[in-house]
Backbone as JSON, one array per atom type, in Angstrom:
{
  "sequence": "MSSRPRIDYRAKSHLSYFAYACHRFSGLLLACFLPLHFLMLSQSLRGAAGFESALGLTDIWVFKFGEWALVILLAIHLAGGVRLLMIEFGPWRGLRKGWIQVSILFAIVCGLLFLYFAN",
  "N": [[24.63, -22.08, 39.57], [23.08, -21.14, 36.1], [22.13, -18.13, 35.14], [21.25, -17.37, 33.41], [18.17, -17.18, 30.87], [15.74, -19.74, 29.76], [15.63, -21.0, 26.59], [12.49, -22.02, 25.49], [12.32, -24.42, 23.05], [9.74, -25.47, 21.44], [7.96, -23.1, 21.82], [9.39, -22.12, 19.13], [8.24, -23.37, 17.19], [5.55, -23.33, 16.75], [2.86, -22.37, 14.71], [2.03, -19.66, 15.46], [3.92, -18.32, 15.64], [5.89, -19.02, 13.03], [4.09, -17.03, 11.9], [4.39, -14.83, 12.59], [7.14, -14.37, 12.15], [7.19, -13.86, 9.86], [5.97, -11.8, 9.15], [7.43, -10.28, 10.36], [9.7, -10.25, 9.24], [8.67, -9.81, 5.95], [8.24, -7.03, 6.34], [11.11, -5.91, 6.83], [12.38, -6.22, 4.61], [10.35, -4.81, 3.21], [11.11, -2.4, 3.92], [13.74, -2.15, 3.7], [12.79, -1.91, 0.38], [11.9, 1.37, 0.45], [13.62, 2.97, -0.43], [14.76, 2.71, -2.67], [12.25, 3.11, -4.43], [12.14, 5.59, -3.82], [14.09, 6.99, -4.96], [13.68, 6.19, -7.24], [11.2, 7.63, -8.2], [12.27, 10.58, -7.7], [13.59, 10.9, -9.76], [11.45, 12.03, -11.57], [12.0, 14.55, -10.9], [13.78, 15.35, -12.7], [12.35, 15.79, -14.96], [10.29, 14.68, -17.64], [11.36, 13.36, -19.94], [13.31, 12.17, -18.14], [12.5, 10.54, -16.42], [10.84, 9.02, -17.74], [12.77, 7.2, -19.15], [14.15, 5.93, -16.76], [11.57, 4.64, -16.25], [11.99, 2.74, -18.11], [13.74, 0.96, -17.34], [12.15, -1.28, -15.88], [10.95, -2.68, -17.36], [13.13, -5.36, -17.96], [13.73, -8.24, -17.05], [13.97, -9.32, -14.3], [13.3, -6.98, -12.83], [10.84, -6.94, -13.25], [9.97, -9.66, -11.62], [10.8, -8.93, -9.2], [8.68, -6.84, -9.11], [6.72, -8.63, -8.98], [7.6, -9.49, -6.59], [7.17, -7.68, -4.35], [4.91, -7.45, -4.65], [3.9, -10.1, -3.07], [5.16, -9.35, -1.11], [3.64, -7.66, 0.09], [1.17, -8.59, 0.41], [1.76, -10.21, 2.6], [2.73, -8.7, 4.35], [0.45, -7.59, 4.94], [-1.62, -9.58, 5.64], [-0.52, -10.31, 8.32], [-0.47, -8.19, 9.18], [-3.3, -7.54, 10.1], [-3.58, -10.4, 11.54], [-2.34, -9.05, 13.56], [-3.94, -7.14, 14.5], [-6.3, -8.53, 14.73], [-5.69, -9.92, 17.52], [-4.88, -7.93, 18.85], [-7.38, -6.46, 19.22], [-9.51, -8.07, 19.17], [-11.66, -10.45, 20.85], [-10.49, -12.47, 22.7], [-9.87, -15.93, 21.48], [-8.11, -17.57, 21.92], [-5.36, -18.92, 19.97], [-5.66, -19.53, 16.67], [-5.35, -21.35, 14.39], [-6.57, -21.61, 11.45], [-6.58, -18.74, 10.71], [-4.28, -18.17, 10.5], [-3.33, -20.03, 7.87], [-5.31, -18.89, 6.37], [-3.94, -16.17, 5.62], [-1.82, -16.85, 4.22], [-2.55, -18.06, 2.28], [-4.11, -16.08, 1.39], [-1.83, -15.08, 0.54], [-0.82, -15.95, -1.6], [-2.71, -16.15, -3.43], [-2.69, -13.02, -3.98], [-0.18, -12.63, -5.33], [-0.77, -15.05, -7.58], [-2.48, -13.59, -8.96], [-1.64, -10.78, -9.38], [0.55, -11.74, -11.52], [-1.24, -13.13, -13.06], [-2.43, -10.62, -14.6], [-0.67, -8.93, -14.81], [1.03, -7.64, -17.65]],
  "CA": [[23.27, -22.22, 38.7], [22.75, -20.22, 35.62], [21.14, -16.75, 35.56], [20.11, -17.19, 31.73], [16.69, -18.02, 30.85], [15.68, -21.26, 29.17], [14.65, -21.21, 25.13], [11.44, -23.12, 24.63], [11.83, -24.2, 21.1], [8.53, -25.62, 21.5], [7.6, -22.05, 21.05], [9.35, -21.36, 17.64], [7.95, -24.31, 16.12], [4.47, -23.2, 16.6], [2.46, -21.57, 13.31], [1.95, -18.44, 15.36], [5.57, -18.23, 15.7], [5.7, -18.71, 11.66], [3.34, -15.88, 11.08], [4.88, -13.56, 13.37], [8.33, -14.06, 11.72], [7.16, -13.71, 8.3], [5.02, -10.42, 8.86], [8.39, -9.42, 10.92], [10.93, -10.37, 7.7], [8.35, -8.9, 5.02], [8.44, -5.41, 6.85], [11.89, -5.81, 6.82], [12.2, -6.37, 3.31], [9.83, -3.68, 2.73], [11.34, -1.22, 4.24], [14.92, -1.72, 2.37], [13.0, -1.68, -0.75], [11.25, 2.26, 0.36], [14.86, 3.86, -0.81], [14.55, 2.19, -4.51], [11.34, 3.51, -4.6], [12.13, 6.76, -3.63], [15.16, 7.04, -6.27], [12.98, 6.17, -8.79], [9.86, 8.86, -8.16], [12.92, 11.07, -7.04], [13.97, 10.46, -11.18], [10.91, 12.32, -12.27], [12.49, 16.0, -10.86], [14.88, 15.55, -14.17], [11.74, 16.01, -16.33], [9.6, 13.42, -18.43], [12.61, 12.56, -20.11], [14.5, 11.53, -17.25], [11.41, 9.73, -15.52], [10.59, 7.49, -18.91], [14.65, 6.38, -18.92], [14.09, 5.43, -15.64], [11.1, 3.95, -16.04], [12.39, 1.83, -19.13], [14.18, -0.23, -16.7], [11.32, -1.79, -15.5], [11.16, -4.14, -18.37], [13.75, -6.29, -17.63], [12.95, -9.49, -16.08], [14.3, -8.84, -12.58], [12.66, -5.91, -11.81], [9.01, -7.96, -13.47], [9.7, -10.25, -10.68], [11.06, -7.68, -7.89], [7.64, -6.14, -8.6], [6.19, -9.97, -8.11], [7.93, -10.12, -4.74], [6.78, -6.76, -3.94], [3.28, -7.91, -4.28], [3.19, -10.79, -2.3], [5.64, -9.08, 0.58], [2.49, -6.36, 0.18], [0.45, -9.2, 0.96], [2.13, -10.84, 3.29], [3.15, -7.42, 5.9], [-0.91, -7.18, 5.24], [-2.31, -9.83, 6.02], [-0.13, -10.41, 9.47], [-0.69, -6.9, 10.16], [-4.61, -7.69, 10.4], [-3.75, -10.95, 12.21], [-1.88, -8.79, 14.7], [-5.45, -6.57, 14.81], [-7.16, -9.4, 15.78], [-5.05, -10.15, 18.2], [-5.19, -6.54, 19.77], [-8.84, -5.6, 19.75], [-10.61, -9.2, 19.01], [-12.0, -10.91, 21.77], [-9.5, -13.59, 22.64], [-10.42, -17.02, 22.07], [-6.95, -18.43, 22.18], [-4.72, -18.89, 18.78], [-6.33, -20.32, 16.22], [-4.36, -21.62, 13.3], [-7.09, -21.42, 10.14], [-6.5, -17.36, 10.27], [-3.05, -17.86, 9.77], [-3.75, -20.16, 6.98], [-5.64, -18.09, 5.31], [-3.2, -15.41, 5.23], [-1.09, -17.71, 3.89], [-3.57, -18.42, 0.93], [-4.62, -14.82, 0.6], [-1.02, -14.13, -0.19], [-0.37, -16.57, -2.56], [-3.67, -16.0, -4.66], [-2.6, -12.02, -4.3], [0.71, -12.92, -6.11], [-0.9, -15.26, -8.89], [-3.18, -12.56, -9.56], [-0.48, -10.24, -10.23], [0.9, -12.37, -12.37], [-1.99, -12.98, -14.27], [-3.25, -9.35, -15.13], [0.51, -8.01, -15.12], [1.48, -7.79, -19.14]],
  "C": [[23.41, -21.15, 37.56], [21.63, -19.44, 35.83], [20.33, -17.12, 34.32], [18.92, -17.73, 31.77], [16.96, -18.91, 30.2], [15.02, -20.79, 28.12], [13.86, -22.04, 25.36], [11.91, -22.85, 23.25], [11.06, -24.85, 20.93], [7.9, -24.13, 20.86], [7.8, -22.09, 19.62], [8.84, -22.49, 16.88], [6.41, -23.98, 16.3], [4.43, -22.46, 15.31], [2.28, -20.29, 13.73], [3.38, -17.09, 15.05], [6.1, -17.5, 14.2], [4.74, -17.16, 11.37], [3.89, -14.6, 11.39], [6.36, -13.31, 12.71], [8.3, -13.68, 9.99], [6.14, -11.99, 8.17], [6.34, -9.66, 9.04], [9.47, -9.08, 9.69], [10.1, -9.41, 6.87], [8.28, -7.32, 5.26], [9.39, -5.19, 6.9], [12.46, -5.6, 5.31], [11.62, -5.22, 2.76], [10.4, -1.84, 2.86], [13.23, -1.25, 3.74], [13.79, -1.22, 1.1], [12.2, 0.19, -0.91], [12.72, 3.08, -0.57], [15.07, 3.49, -2.16], [13.7, 2.98, -4.72], [11.3, 5.28, -4.84], [12.72, 7.65, -4.75], [14.39, 6.94, -7.49], [11.87, 7.45, -8.9], [11.17, 10.1, -8.16], [13.81, 11.58, -9.18], [12.98, 11.4, -12.14], [11.35, 14.28, -12.01], [13.29, 16.05, -12.09], [13.97, 15.93, -15.15], [10.77, 14.75, -16.54], [10.61, 12.63, -18.87], [13.6, 11.29, -19.05], [13.46, 10.12, -16.7], [11.68, 8.4, -16.81], [11.7, 6.82, -19.0], [14.37, 5.39, -17.62], [13.11, 4.04, -15.77], [10.85, 2.13, -17.23], [12.85, 0.59, -18.22], [13.14, -1.16, -15.83], [10.91, -3.14, -16.45], [11.9, -5.15, -18.08], [13.57, -7.12, -16.69], [13.18, -9.63, -14.58], [13.38, -7.82, -11.87], [11.16, -6.45, -12.53], [9.49, -8.98, -12.21], [10.24, -10.19, -9.41], [9.2, -7.05, -7.78], [6.53, -7.57, -8.43], [6.34, -10.35, -6.75], [7.19, -9.4, -4.27], [5.17, -6.84, -3.58], [3.17, -8.93, -3.21], [4.16, -10.81, -0.96], [4.4, -8.51, 1.02], [1.63, -7.29, 1.59], [0.29, -9.92, 2.15], [1.76, -10.22, 4.6], [1.16, -7.11, 6.08], [-1.6, -8.06, 5.69], [-1.74, -10.65, 8.26], [-0.18, -9.0, 10.33], [-2.58, -7.07, 10.97], [-4.75, -8.89, 11.37], [-3.25, -10.08, 13.56], [-3.06, -8.3, 15.3], [-6.48, -7.49, 15.45], [-6.81, -9.68, 16.97], [-5.32, -9.38, 19.44], [-6.46, -6.44, 20.46], [-10.01, -6.83, 19.36], [-10.37, -9.97, 20.44], [-11.46, -12.01, 21.49], [-10.52, -15.18, 23.16], [-9.46, -17.83, 21.44], [-6.65, -18.39, 20.17], [-5.28, -19.96, 17.72], [-5.56, -20.44, 13.87], [-4.93, -21.38, 11.77], [-6.93, -19.76, 9.86], [-5.02, -17.32, 9.36], [-2.54, -18.51, 7.98], [-3.73, -19.75, 5.97], [-5.23, -16.92, 5.15], [-2.17, -15.37, 4.36], [-1.17, -17.83, 2.23], [-3.78, -16.87, 0.18], [-3.06, -14.2, -0.09], [-0.38, -14.35, -1.44], [-1.0, -16.38, -3.84], [-3.5, -14.32, -4.72], [-1.58, -12.01, -5.52], [0.2, -13.63, -7.48], [-1.68, -14.22, -9.48], [-2.37, -11.48, -10.33], [-0.21, -10.46, -11.65], [0.25, -12.58, -13.31], [-2.36, -11.89, -15.1], [-2.11, -8.49, -15.39], [1.23, -8.67, -16.75], [3.0, -7.4, -19.29]]
}
């Protein structure tokens, strides 16, 4: 007899697991972004000229894509956090798939609005 617990793969195919994984993954990627953000902000310590030259990098298409990805990640993480708060503090009525789909739609709309208003 094996003492290892069996893994129920049905639980990992549920939409709630997908929402959990998206929230966790977006949080990890946002944590990886923070050192780059602080590095950019530290350029202001060199004066206005140093900060302006660092900001000049943001005109490259890779950084524009990164800004869009950052907005998407923030929206996904926000929606996942709201979902967790609803589970923790709201009345339990079972898992509702509609909230997860609304969260995904919210993240997509945020990204599209960012692309529309970004010049």
